[in-house]
MIKE-332399 format. One record per residue: residue in three letters; chain; y, z, x of N, C-alpha, C, O in turn; residue number from 0. Coordinates in nm, 4 decimals, always signed. Atoms other than C-alpha are relative to their C-alpha. Layout:
BEGIN
ATOM_res_chain_n.py_n.pz_n.px_ca.py_ca.pz_ca.px_c.py_c.pz_c.px_o.py_o.pz_o.px_n
ATOM_ALA_A_Y_Z_X_Y_Z_X_Y_Z_X_Y_Z_X_NUM .
...
This chain:
BEGIN
ATOM_res_chain_n.py_n.pz_n.px_ca.py_ca.pz_ca.px_c.py_c.pz_c.px_o.py_o.pz_o.px_n
ATOM_MET_A_-0.0368_-0.1124_-0.0878_+13.1900_+7.4541_+4.7472_-0.1158_+0.1181_-0.0133_-0.1578_+0.1739_+0.0880_0 .
ATOM_ARG_A_+0.1127_-0.0956_+0.0145_+12.9196_+7.6970_+4.6050_-0.1345_-0.0541_+0.0636_-0.2105_+0.0242_+0.1205_1 .
ATOM_LEU_A_+0.1076_+0.0546_-0.0713_+12.6490_+7.4517_+4.7292_+0.0138_+0.0292_+0.1434_-0.0858_+0.0716_+0.2018_2 .
ATOM_MET_A_-0.0159_-0.0057_-0.1361_+12.7880_+7.4698_+5.0732_-0.0150_+0.1422_+0.0357_-0.0815_+0.1646_+0.1369_3 .
ATOM_MET_A_+0.0205_-0.1280_-0.0408_+12.8047_+7.8461_+5.0819_-0.1497_+0.0432_-0.0187_-0.1972_+0.1281_+0.0567_4 .
ATOM_ALA_A_+0.1343_-0.0339_+0.0320_+12.4521_+7.8706_+4.9401_-0.0830_-0.0599_+0.1312_-0.1733_+0.0064_+0.1824_5 .
ATOM_ALA_A_+0.0599_+0.0573_-0.1162_+12.3419_+7.6411_+5.2303_+0.0208_+0.0773_+0.1270_-0.0696_+0.0903_+0.2095_6 .
ATOM_LEU_A_-0.0393_-0.0866_-0.1233_+12.5207_+7.8555_+5.4954_-0.0827_+0.1355_-0.0122_-0.1437_+0.1768_+0.0865_7 .
ATOM_VAL_A_+0.0687_-0.1265_+0.0139_+12.3672_+8.1816_+5.3575_-0.1464_-0.0244_+0.0213_-0.2099_+0.0609_+0.0833_8 .
ATOM_ALA_A_+0.1348_+0.0181_-0.0276_+12.0218_+8.0250_+5.3588_-0.0292_-0.0260_+0.1517_-0.1279_+0.0215_+0.2077_9 .
ATOM_ALA_A_+0.0192_+0.0184_-0.1526_+12.0675_+7.9007_+5.7263_+0.0111_+0.1206_+0.0704_-0.0665_+0.1412_+0.1637_10 .
ATOM_ALA_A_-0.0080_-0.1203_-0.0669_+12.1836_+8.2362_+5.8288_-0.1228_+0.1015_-0.0234_-0.1617_+0.1782_+0.0647_11 .
ATOM_LEU_A_+0.1234_-0.0814_+0.0294_+11.8874_+8.4121_+5.6622_-0.1300_-0.0548_+0.0820_-0.2157_+0.0190_+0.1307_12 .
ATOM_ALA_A_+0.1111_+0.0647_-0.0737_+11.6465_+8.1690_+5.8238_+0.0064_+0.0383_+0.1443_-0.0950_+0.0754_+0.2033_13 .
ATOM_LEU_A_-0.0217_-0.0350_-0.1410_+11.7902_+8.2344_+6.1670_-0.0195_+0.1381_+0.0278_-0.0717_+0.1724_+0.1338_14 .
ATOM_ALA_A_+0.0157_-0.1430_-0.0115_+11.7958_+8.6061_+6.1123_-0.1515_+0.0412_-0.0051_-0.1966_+0.1355_+0.0598_15 .
ATOM_GLY_A_+0.1424_-0.0291_+0.0130_+11.4272_+8.5958_+6.0101_-0.0796_-0.0249_+0.1207_-0.1962_+0.0145_+0.1229_16 .
ATOM_CYS_A_+0.0741_+0.0320_-0.1254_+11.3280_+8.4730_+6.3643_-0.0088_+0.1176_+0.0757_-0.0955_+0.1234_+0.1630_17 .
ATOM_GLY_A_+0.0062_-0.1119_-0.0885_+11.3937_+8.8038_+6.5082_+0.0552_-0.0222_+0.1408_+0.1471_-0.1003_+0.1657_18 .
ATOM_GLY_A_-0.0505_+0.0142_-0.1367_+11.4368_+8.8412_+6.8739_-0.0414_-0.1349_+0.0651_-0.0666_-0.2342_-0.0031_19 .
ATOM_ASP_A_+0.0178_+0.1241_-0.0768_+11.3718_+8.5842_+7.1571_-0.1554_-0.0273_+0.0246_-0.1963_-0.1338_+0.0708_20 .
ATOM_ASN_A_+0.1470_+0.0137_-0.0260_+10.9915_+8.6444_+7.1741_-0.0730_-0.0607_-0.1121_-0.1509_+0.0086_-0.1776_21 .
ATOM_HIS_A_+0.0716_+0.0642_+0.1047_+10.8668_+8.3903_+6.9289_-0.0050_-0.1527_+0.0307_+0.0551_-0.2047_+0.1248_22 .
ATOM_SER_A_+0.0265_+0.1527_-0.0381_+10.7628_+8.0238_+6.9145_+0.0055_-0.0775_-0.1374_-0.0389_-0.0288_-0.2413_23 .
ATOM_HIS_A_-0.0023_+0.0864_+0.1197_+10.8256_+7.7423_+6.6650_-0.0797_-0.1265_+0.0494_-0.0613_-0.2318_-0.0117_24 .
ATOM_GLY_A_+0.0885_+0.1104_-0.0411_+10.5760_+7.5082_+6.8547_-0.0567_+0.0464_+0.1226_-0.0450_+0.1632_+0.1596_25 .
ATOM_ASN_A_+0.0691_-0.0332_-0.1258_+10.3826_+7.4906_+7.1742_+0.0408_-0.0926_+0.1070_-0.0416_-0.1727_+0.1511_26 .
ATOM_ASN_A_-0.0333_+0.0896_-0.1175_+10.5808_+7.3128_+7.4454_+0.0593_+0.0837_+0.1104_+0.1053_+0.1928_+0.0770_27 .
ATOM_ALA_A_-0.0432_-0.0758_-0.1110_+10.6886_+7.4387_+7.7872_+0.1370_+0.0653_-0.0126_+0.1630_+0.1690_+0.0484_28 .
ATOM_SER_A_-0.1223_-0.0585_-0.0034_+11.0416_+7.4969_+7.6930_+0.0215_+0.1057_-0.1098_+0.1274_+0.1684_-0.1141_29 .
ATOM_ASN_A_-0.0237_-0.0937_+0.0932_+10.9783_+7.7188_+7.3926_-0.1263_+0.0940_-0.0286_-0.1236_+0.1662_-0.1283_30 .
ATOM_HIS_A_+0.1003_-0.0973_+0.0281_+10.6451_+7.9104_+7.4184_+0.0036_+0.1113_+0.0829_+0.0396_+0.1040_+0.2004_31 .
ATOM_SER_A_-0.0061_-0.1251_-0.0694_+10.6162_+8.2592_+7.5112_-0.1342_+0.0374_+0.0619_-0.2407_+0.0087_+0.0073_32 .
ATOM_HIS_A_+0.1319_-0.0340_-0.0533_+10.3592_+8.3986_+7.7473_-0.0198_+0.1569_+0.0013_-0.1076_+0.2111_+0.0685_33 .
ATOM_ASP_A_+0.0059_-0.1418_-0.0054_+10.4202_+8.7631_+7.6763_-0.1390_+0.0498_-0.0348_-0.1830_+0.1461_+0.0280_34 .
ATOM_ASP_A_+0.1336_-0.0337_+0.0388_+10.0698_+8.7855_+7.5015_-0.0959_-0.1052_+0.0567_-0.2117_-0.1075_+0.0148_35 .
ATOM_HIS_A_+0.0742_+0.1027_-0.0517_+9.9400_+8.4927_+7.7003_-0.1291_+0.0454_+0.0761_-0.1270_+0.1316_+0.1639_36 .
ATOM_ASP_A_+0.1262_-0.0203_-0.0831_+9.5783_+8.4962_+7.8201_-0.0146_-0.0950_+0.1047_-0.0503_-0.2099_+0.0788_37 .
ATOM_HIS_A_+0.0036_+0.1051_-0.1155_+9.5848_+8.3340_+8.1582_-0.1277_-0.0558_+0.0209_-0.1381_-0.1625_+0.0815_38 .
ATOM_HIS_A_+0.1242_+0.0560_-0.0160_+9.2181_+8.2926_+8.1445_-0.0351_-0.1073_-0.1044_-0.1420_-0.1681_-0.1019_39 .
ATOM_ALA_A_+0.0152_+0.1061_+0.1066_+9.2581_+8.0606_+7.8471_-0.0039_-0.1347_+0.0695_-0.0542_-0.2326_+0.0143_40 .
ATOM_HIS_A_-0.0117_+0.1158_-0.0784_+9.3231_+7.8051_+8.1251_-0.1216_-0.0166_+0.0812_-0.1410_-0.1225_+0.1407_41 .
ATOM_GLY_A_+0.1206_+0.0034_-0.0759_+8.9943_+7.8873_+8.2886_+0.0062_+0.1111_+0.1090_+0.1071_+0.1807_+0.1207_42 .
ATOM_ASP_A_+0.0040_-0.1057_-0.0929_+8.8858_+8.1198_+8.5710_+0.0924_-0.0299_+0.1110_+0.1268_-0.1441_+0.1414_43 .
ATOM_ALA_A_-0.0938_+0.0136_-0.1187_+9.1138_+8.1930_+8.8646_-0.0722_-0.0407_+0.1236_-0.1792_+0.0128_+0.1525_44 .
ATOM_HIS_A_+0.0560_+0.0474_-0.1280_+9.0423_+8.0077_+9.1945_+0.1018_+0.0198_+0.0962_+0.1977_-0.0570_+0.1046_45 .
ATOM_PRO_A_-0.0910_-0.0271_-0.1233_+9.2183_+8.1625_+9.4939_+0.0115_-0.1249_+0.0801_-0.0882_-0.1890_+0.1134_46 .
ATOM_MET_A_-0.0351_+0.1048_-0.0736_+9.4001_+7.8943_+9.6821_+0.0369_+0.0497_+0.1457_+0.0447_-0.0303_+0.2390_47 .
ATOM_GLY_A_-0.0482_-0.0546_-0.1401_+9.5034_+8.1087_+9.9803_+0.1225_+0.0787_-0.0032_+0.1809_+0.1042_-0.1085_48 .
ATOM_GLU_A_-0.1195_-0.0722_-0.0318_+9.7832_+8.2971_+10.1197_+0.0677_-0.0401_+0.1237_-0.0013_-0.0630_+0.2230_49 .
ATOM_HIS_A_-0.0679_+0.0387_-0.1149_+10.0582_+8.2062_+10.3634_+0.1191_+0.1007_+0.0264_+0.2012_+0.1336_-0.0593_50 .
ATOM_THR_A_-0.1135_-0.0927_-0.0461_+10.2885_+8.4423_+10.5625_+0.1045_-0.0756_+0.0785_+0.0749_-0.1522_+0.1702_51 .
ATOM_PHE_A_-0.1139_+0.0570_-0.0670_+10.6380_+8.3358_+10.6659_+0.0725_+0.1027_+0.0832_+0.0425_+0.2209_+0.0665_52 .
ATOM_GLU_A_-0.0826_-0.1009_-0.0699_+10.8860_+8.5064_+10.9074_+0.0721_+0.0752_-0.0886_+0.0993_+0.0260_-0.1981_53 .
ATOM_GLY_A_-0.0836_-0.0749_+0.0635_+11.0825_+8.7824_+10.7871_-0.0676_+0.0866_-0.1049_+0.0023_+0.1479_-0.1856_54 .
ATOM_GLY_A_+0.0672_-0.0823_+0.0898_+10.8066_+8.9601_+10.5891_-0.0267_-0.0643_-0.1323_-0.0625_+0.0081_-0.2253_55 .
ATOM_TYR_A_+0.0262_+0.0648_+0.1176_+10.7683_+8.6947_+10.3203_-0.1504_-0.0547_-0.0010_-0.2020_-0.0998_+0.1013_56 .
ATOM_ALA_A_+0.1282_+0.0738_+0.0185_+10.4274_+8.5728_+10.1862_-0.0149_-0.0440_-0.1417_+0.0427_+0.0088_-0.2368_57 .
ATOM_VAL_A_+0.0296_+0.0692_+0.1315_+10.3010_+8.3588_+9.9068_-0.1536_-0.0156_-0.0191_-0.2271_-0.0530_+0.0723_58 .
ATOM_LYS_A_+0.1428_+0.0067_+0.0395_+9.9646_+8.3653_+9.7332_-0.0067_-0.0971_-0.1215_+0.0765_-0.0894_-0.2119_59 .
ATOM_ALA_A_+0.0167_+0.0889_+0.1175_+9.8469_+8.0935_+9.4938_-0.1452_-0.0008_-0.0515_-0.2416_+0.0031_+0.0249_60 .
ATOM_SER_A_+0.1283_+0.0146_+0.0782_+9.5639_+8.0730_+9.2330_+0.0076_-0.1207_-0.0899_+0.1111_-0.1417_-0.1533_61 .
ATOM_GLN_A_+0.0093_+0.1026_+0.0939_+9.4629_+7.7730_+9.0406_-0.0808_+0.0556_-0.1245_-0.1823_+0.1228_-0.1059_62 .
ATOM_MET_A_+0.0540_-0.0621_+0.1202_+9.3722_+7.8634_+8.6753_-0.0902_-0.1118_-0.0655_-0.0407_-0.1997_-0.1361_63 .
ATOM_GLY_A_+0.0851_+0.1110_+0.0667_+9.0752_+7.6480_+8.5675_-0.0027_-0.1236_+0.0813_+0.0452_-0.1216_+0.1948_64 .
ATOM_LYS_A_+0.0124_+0.1249_-0.0527_+9.0102_+7.2970_+8.6543_+0.1246_-0.0832_-0.0137_+0.1875_-0.0874_-0.1194_65 .
ATOM_VAL_A_-0.1168_+0.0937_+0.0032_+9.2873_+7.0526_+8.7481_-0.0602_-0.1364_-0.0377_-0.1570_-0.1855_+0.0205_66 .
ATOM_GLU_A_+0.0565_+0.1358_+0.0373_+9.2368_+6.7230_+8.5699_+0.1260_-0.1005_-0.0034_+0.2362_-0.0664_-0.0464_67 .
ATOM_ALA_A_-0.0982_+0.0962_-0.0072_+9.4318_+6.4003_+8.6235_+0.0655_-0.0318_-0.1367_-0.0042_-0.0419_-0.2377_68 .
ATOM_GLY_A_-0.0798_+0.0192_+0.1294_+9.7155_+6.3330_+8.3548_+0.0026_+0.1096_-0.0967_+0.0495_+0.0908_-0.2090_69 .
ATOM_LYS_A_-0.0121_-0.1184_+0.0966_+9.6809_+6.6790_+8.1988_+0.0841_+0.1108_+0.0639_+0.1207_+0.1028_+0.1812_70 .
ATOM_GLU_A_-0.0774_-0.1216_-0.0515_+9.8714_+7.0116_+8.2377_-0.0943_+0.0883_+0.0918_-0.2104_+0.1074_+0.0554_71 .
ATOM_ALA_A_+0.0662_-0.0893_-0.0954_+9.7527_+7.2370_+8.5293_+0.0843_+0.1307_+0.0005_+0.2074_+0.1337_-0.0020_72 .
ATOM_ALA_A_-0.0662_-0.1405_-0.0010_+9.8189_+7.6176_+8.5344_-0.0365_+0.0582_+0.1437_-0.1438_+0.0421_+0.2018_73 .
ATOM_PHE_A_+0.0216_-0.0691_-0.1426_+9.8719_+7.8161_+8.8667_+0.0716_+0.1307_-0.0256_+0.1565_+0.1426_-0.1139_74 .
ATOM_GLU_A_-0.0653_-0.1285_-0.0056_+9.9687_+8.1789_+8.9325_+0.0398_+0.0045_+0.1436_-0.0395_-0.0199_+0.2345_75 .
ATOM_VAL_A_-0.0637_-0.0026_-0.1375_+10.2043_+8.2198_+9.2324_+0.0566_+0.1416_+0.0089_+0.1339_+0.1861_-0.0760_76 .
ATOM_THR_A_-0.0408_-0.1319_-0.0356_+10.2592_+8.5635_+9.3850_+0.0929_-0.0014_+0.1247_+0.0486_-0.0480_+0.2297_77 .
ATOM_VAL_A_-0.0815_-0.0219_-0.1147_+10.5542_+8.6305_+9.6184_+0.0211_+0.1302_+0.0441_+0.0582_+0.2149_-0.0371_78 .
ATOM_LEU_A_-0.0030_-0.1313_-0.0639_+10.5580_+8.9237_+9.8571_+0.1141_+0.0037_+0.0949_+0.1462_-0.0955_+0.1604_79 .
ATOM_LYS_A_-0.0878_-0.0316_-0.1026_+10.8224_+9.0749_+10.0622_-0.0277_+0.1387_+0.0539_-0.0254_+0.2402_-0.0156_80 .
ATOM_ASP_A_+0.0493_-0.1261_-0.0654_+10.7185_+9.3357_+10.3134_-0.1243_+0.0581_-0.0777_-0.1359_+0.1800_-0.0909_81 .
ATOM_GLY_A_+0.1208_-0.0434_+0.0703_+10.3803_+9.3490_+10.1141_+0.0086_+0.0470_-0.1329_-0.0900_+0.0988_-0.1852_82 .
ATOM_LYS_A_-0.0251_-0.0432_+0.1416_+10.5450_+9.4240_+9.7656_+0.0315_-0.1284_-0.0610_+0.0861_-0.2205_-0.0004_83 .
ATOM_PRO_A_-0.0447_+0.1125_+0.0837_+10.5809_+9.1797_+9.4843_+0.1505_-0.0120_+0.0006_+0.2227_+0.0874_-0.0067_84 .
ATOM_PHE_A_-0.1291_+0.0103_-0.0245_+10.9115_+9.0202_+9.5191_+0.0618_-0.1096_-0.0997_+0.0610_-0.2295_-0.0719_85 .
ATOM_LYS_A_-0.0475_+0.0911_+0.1116_+11.0718_+8.8691_+9.1948_+0.1340_-0.0676_+0.0402_+0.1683_-0.1734_-0.0127_86 .
ATOM_ALA_A_-0.1544_+0.0480_-0.0265_+11.4345_+8.8151_+9.3545_+0.0003_-0.1428_+0.0759_+0.1034_-0.2100_+0.0794_87 .
ATOM_ALA_A_-0.0111_+0.1156_-0.0799_+11.3263_+8.5136_+9.5708_+0.0005_-0.1230_-0.1065_-0.0619_-0.1152_-0.2123_88 .
ATOM_ASN_A_-0.0093_+0.1193_+0.0845_+11.4052_+8.1673_+9.4139_-0.1328_-0.0780_+0.0382_-0.1460_-0.1312_+0.1484_89 .
ATOM_MET_A_+0.1219_+0.0662_-0.0292_+11.0575_+8.0202_+9.3871_-0.0123_-0.1261_-0.1042_+0.0162_-0.1229_-0.2239_90 .
ATOM_THR_A_+0.0301_+0.1199_+0.0860_+10.9688_+7.6696_+9.2667_-0.1313_-0.0603_+0.0589_-0.1688_-0.0384_+0.1741_91 .
ATOM_ALA_A_+0.1314_+0.0638_-0.0239_+10.6462_+7.4748_+9.2677_-0.0106_-0.1342_-0.0586_+0.0530_-0.1672_-0.1586_92 .
ATOM_TRP_A_+0.0136_+0.1330_+0.0552_+10.5317_+7.1215_+9.2245_-0.1245_-0.0604_+0.0679_-0.1683_-0.0106_+0.1716_93 .
ATOM_LEU_A_+0.1173_+0.0704_-0.0538_+10.2323_+6.8823_+9.2875_+0.0537_-0.1252_+0.0772_+0.1292_-0.2083_+0.0266_94 .
ATOM_ALA_A_-0.0411_+0.1157_-0.0849_+10.2815_+6.6376_+9.5724_-0.1138_-0.0316_+0.1118_-0.2117_+0.0418_+0.1251_95 .
ATOM_ASP_A_+0.0881_+0.0250_-0.1086_+10.0991_+6.4767_+9.8639_+0.0093_+0.0876_+0.1144_+0.0804_+0.1879_+0.1072_96 .
ATOM_LYS_A_+0.0145_-0.0959_-0.0987_+10.0245_+6.6304_+10.1897_+0.1427_+0.0219_+0.0768_+0.1679_+0.1221_+0.1436_97 .
ATOM_ASP_A_-0.1378_-0.0065_-0.0662_+10.3934_+6.5503_+10.3129_+0.0920_+0.0556_-0.1003_+0.2044_+0.0806_-0.0569_98 .
ATOM_GLY_A_-0.0742_-0.0578_+0.0975_+10.5392_+6.6871_+9.9992_+0.0846_-0.1034_-0.0846_+0.1702_-0.0712_-0.1670_99 .
ATOM_GLY_A_-0.0497_+0.1153_+0.0689_+10.6371_+6.3406_+9.8781_-0.0677_-0.0270_-0.1287_-0.1572_+0.0473_-0.1690_100 .
ATOM_ASN_A_+0.0571_+0.0444_+0.1151_+10.5522_+6.1652_+9.5685_-0.0138_+0.1168_-0.1084_-0.1129_+0.1316_-0.1799_101 .
ATOM_ALA_A_-0.0047_-0.1331_+0.0844_+10.6476_+6.4891_+9.3741_+0.0180_-0.0358_-0.1354_+0.0871_-0.1307_-0.1726_102 .
ATOM_GLY_A_-0.0129_+0.0132_+0.1371_+10.6064_+6.5284_+9.0172_+0.1113_+0.1013_-0.0465_+0.1995_+0.1371_+0.0315_103 .
ATOM_ARG_A_-0.0996_-0.0940_+0.0485_+10.8102_+6.7671_+8.7969_+0.0051_+0.1378_+0.0767_-0.0992_+0.2012_+0.0929_104 .
ATOM_VAL_A_-0.0152_-0.1366_-0.0649_+10.9373_+7.0825_+8.9801_+0.0178_+0.1050_-0.1053_+0.1006_+0.0883_-0.1950_105 .
ATOM_SER_A_-0.0202_-0.1113_+0.0815_+10.8962_+7.4134_+8.8009_+0.0275_+0.1269_+0.0653_-0.0204_+0.1512_+0.1761_106 .
ATOM_GLY_A_-0.0270_-0.1350_-0.0639_+11.0283_+7.7614_+8.8653_-0.1007_+0.0959_-0.0684_-0.1035_+0.2150_-0.0375_107 .
ATOM_GLY_A_+0.1013_-0.0873_+0.0644_+10.7432_+7.8911_+8.6387_+0.0707_+0.1137_-0.0825_+0.1922_+0.1139_-0.1024_108 .
ATOM_GLU_A_-0.0385_-0.1123_+0.0991_+10.7753_+8.2035_+8.4158_-0.0415_+0.1226_+0.0652_-0.1590_+0.1350_+0.0997_109 .
ATOM_TRP_A_+0.0340_-0.1261_-0.0667_+10.7882_+8.5479_+8.5687_-0.0700_+0.0810_-0.1040_-0.0300_+0.0920_-0.2199_110 .
ATOM_MET_A_+0.0838_-0.0826_+0.0926_+10.5177_+8.7726_+8.4255_+0.0059_+0.1427_+0.0532_-0.0537_+0.1755_+0.1557_111 .
ATOM_ASP_A_-0.0291_-0.1300_-0.0516_+10.6311_+9.1346_+8.4529_-0.1232_+0.0873_+0.0193_-0.1313_+0.1649_+0.1145_112 .
ATOM_LYS_A_+0.1234_-0.0920_-0.0197_+10.2867_+9.3004_+8.3984_-0.0801_-0.0325_+0.1126_-0.1344_+0.0580_+0.1760_113 .
ATOM_GLU_A_+0.0714_+0.0452_-0.1140_+10.1197_+9.0846_+8.6622_+0.0732_-0.0061_+0.1251_+0.0112_-0.0176_+0.2309_114 .
ATOM_GLU_A_-0.0824_+0.0218_-0.0997_+10.4172_+9.0641_+8.8839_-0.0238_-0.1295_+0.0920_-0.0454_-0.1291_+0.2132_115 .
ATOM_LEU_A_+0.0337_+0.1423_-0.0545_+10.3686_+8.6835_+8.9467_+0.0650_-0.0954_-0.0871_+0.0976_-0.0653_-0.2020_116 .
ATOM_TRP_A_-0.0419_+0.1277_+0.0826_+10.4962_+8.3419_+8.8296_-0.1224_-0.0659_-0.0613_-0.2257_-0.0824_+0.0037_117 .
ATOM_ASP_A_+0.0956_+0.0836_+0.0682_+10.2921_+8.1552_+8.5743_+0.0573_-0.1385_-0.0068_+0.1521_-0.1613_-0.0819_118 .
ATOM_VAL_A_-0.0481_+0.1311_-0.0225_+10.3442_+7.7922_+8.6650_-0.0872_-0.1123_-0.0782_-0.2088_-0.1192_-0.0603_119 .
ATOM_HIS_A_+0.0604_+0.1249_+0.0736_+10.2509_+7.4861_+8.4440_+0.0627_-0.1203_+0.0476_+0.1845_-0.1365_+0.0407_120 .
ATOM_LEU_A_-0.0459_+0.1259_-0.0493_+10.2742_+7.1484_+8.5927_-0.0796_-0.1193_-0.0642_-0.1966_-0.1002_-0.0974_121 .
ATOM_ASP_A_+0.0697_+0.1149_+0.0531_+10.1794_+6.8020_+8.4584_-0.0523_-0.0704_+0.1325_+0.0185_-0.0827_+0.2325_122 .
ATOM_THR_A_+0.0748_+0.0567_-0.1028_+9.9320_+6.6337_+8.6852_+0.0321_-0.1533_-0.0028_+0.0677_-0.2050_-0.1087_123 .
ATOM_PRO_A_-0.0097_+0.1414_+0.0099_+9.9611_+6.2618_+8.7938_-0.1312_-0.0589_-0.0438_-0.2340_+0.0071_-0.0592_124 .
ATOM_ALA_A_+0.1129_+0.0651_+0.0382_+9.7294_+5.9981_+8.6917_-0.1207_+0.0038_+0.1085_-0.2383_+0.0004_+0.0725_125 .
ATOM_LYS_A_+0.0971_-0.0012_-0.1030_+9.5482_+6.0100_+9.0287_+0.0302_+0.1368_+0.0782_+0.1467_+0.1689_+0.1016_126 .
ATOM_LEU_A_-0.0180_-0.1253_-0.0624_+9.4861_+6.3533_+9.2098_-0.0333_-0.0023_+0.1414_-0.0231_+0.1002_+0.2087_127 .
ATOM_ASP_A_+0.0409_+0.0200_-0.1387_+9.3685_+6.2089_+9.5445_+0.1120_+0.0521_+0.0854_+0.2254_+0.0088_+0.0646_128 .
ATOM_GLY_A_-0.0812_-0.0637_-0.0945_+9.5412_+6.4106_+9.8155_+0.1197_+0.0838_-0.0596_+0.2121_+0.1222_+0.0121_129 .
ATOM_MET_A_-0.1081_-0.0953_+0.0628_+9.7622_+6.6146_+9.5634_-0.0196_+0.1336_+0.0527_-0.1329_+0.1755_+0.0764_130 .
ATOM_MET_A_+0.0033_-0.1458_-0.0474_+9.8523_+6.9685_+9.6847_+0.0965_+0.0727_-0.0815_+0.1906_+0.0121_-0.1326_131 .
ATOM_LEU_A_-0.1067_-0.0896_+0.0701_+10.0387_+7.2615_+9.5165_+0.0889_+0.0263_+0.1033_+0.0437_+0.0799_+0.2045_132 .
ATOM_TRP_A_-0.1061_-0.0348_-0.0884_+10.3679_+7.2911_+9.7010_+0.0699_+0.1179_-0.0655_+0.0925_+0.1185_-0.1865_133 .
ATOM_VAL_A_-0.0785_-0.1032_+0.0526_+10.5551_+7.6260_+9.6749_+0.1263_+0.0165_+0.1144_+0.1182_+0.0130_+0.2371_134 .
ATOM_ARG_A_-0.1318_-0.0115_-0.0829_+10.9176_+7.6708_+9.7959_+0.0635_+0.1288_-0.0350_+0.0900_+0.1583_-0.1516_135 .
ATOM_LEU_A_-0.0827_-0.1345_+0.0172_+11.0875_+8.0089_+9.8421_+0.1332_-0.0111_+0.0622_+0.1484_-0.0659_+0.1715_136 .
ATOM_ARG_A_-0.1259_-0.0020_-0.0730_+11.4485_+8.0536_+9.9058_+0.0498_+0.1366_-0.0285_+0.0443_+0.1869_-0.1408_137 .
ATOM_ASP_A_-0.0537_-0.1380_+0.0080_+11.6037_+8.3901_+9.9798_+0.0803_+0.0372_+0.1269_+0.0389_+0.0070_+0.2389_138 .
ATOM_ALA_A_-0.0882_-0.0463_-0.1178_+11.8747_+8.5322_+10.2063_+0.0243_-0.1176_+0.1058_+0.0130_-0.0952_+0.2263_139 .
ATOM_GLY_A_-0.0214_+0.1155_-0.0841_+11.9507_+8.1861_+10.3514_-0.1215_-0.0594_+0.0597_-0.1099_-0.1500_+0.1422_140 .
ATOM_LYS_A_+0.1138_+0.0582_-0.0509_+11.5985_+8.1138_+10.4256_-0.0618_-0.0989_-0.1058_-0.0591_-0.0760_-0.2267_141 .
ATOM_ASP_A_+0.0669_+0.0916_+0.0917_+11.4124_+7.8081_+10.2866_-0.1334_-0.0296_+0.0538_-0.1509_-0.0960_+0.1559_142 .
ATOM_MET_A_+0.1439_-0.0030_-0.0613_+11.0326_+7.8374_+10.3234_-0.0841_-0.0914_-0.1082_-0.0684_-0.0926_-0.2303_143 .
ATOM_ARG_A_+0.0759_+0.0866_+0.1016_+10.7781_+7.5828_+10.1925_-0.1559_+0.0084_+0.0681_-0.1774_+0.0142_+0.1891_144 .
ATOM_HIS_A_+0.1414_+0.0160_-0.0388_+10.3866_+7.5744_+10.2022_-0.0732_-0.0738_-0.1066_-0.0404_-0.0684_-0.2251_145 .
ATOM_ALA_A_+0.0821_+0.0831_+0.0890_+10.1281_+7.3462_+10.0538_-0.1525_+0.0738_-0.0061_-0.2093_+0.1231_+0.0914_146 .
ATOM_PHE_A_+0.1394_-0.0559_+0.0133_+9.7903_+7.4717_+9.9132_-0.0847_-0.1056_-0.0535_-0.0449_-0.1709_-0.1499_147 .
ATOM_ALA_A_+0.0863_+0.0959_+0.0516_+9.5059_+7.2472_+9.8617_-0.0636_+0.0396_-0.1413_-0.0972_+0.1554_-0.1658_148 .
ATOM_LEU_A_+0.0608_-0.0324_+0.1308_+9.3693_+7.2281_+9.5109_-0.1368_+0.0482_+0.0133_-0.2112_+0.0051_+0.1014_149 .
ATOM_ALA_A_+0.1385_-0.0666_+0.0022_+9.0578_+7.4323_+9.4359_-0.0869_-0.1173_-0.0577_-0.0519_-0.1973_-0.1444_150 .
ATOM_LYS_A_+0.1073_+0.0993_+0.0563_+8.7429_+7.2217_+9.3875_-0.0982_+0.0798_-0.0795_-0.1413_+0.1850_-0.0323_151 .
ATOM_ASP_A_+0.0916_-0.0621_+0.0823_+8.5138_+7.3199_+9.1051_-0.1300_-0.0209_+0.0393_-0.2226_+0.0286_-0.0249_152 .
């Protein structure tokens, strides 16, 4: 019984030692924090363009560094409503062909308060031929999509 109590106390102390939610026990997409993340660690920003939708919505995308087949690629996606950053829209992004098919993993990205944009990390396919960054916005019953060509280095 004493051994069980000691184990419970040790577990509680270990969990309490972690502090708040802004920490990491590894470096994978599900548990790493970007609060102090240097976006330029992925490489220089390469603007991919901007697209305007009806209703005052717009989306901008930048590719961070070089996109390589079979590796993780990083993008920054800015959503605007009436010219102002708009966090409330449901934004998702994925890599796919020009028709939006053959899609890989879809990501909602991580909202970056300081920059007022989404930091999106996507796994790239084995072949990049014809791949584009697709961004989908959903808000107020609207469903908007746009594809951006990957930046060439």
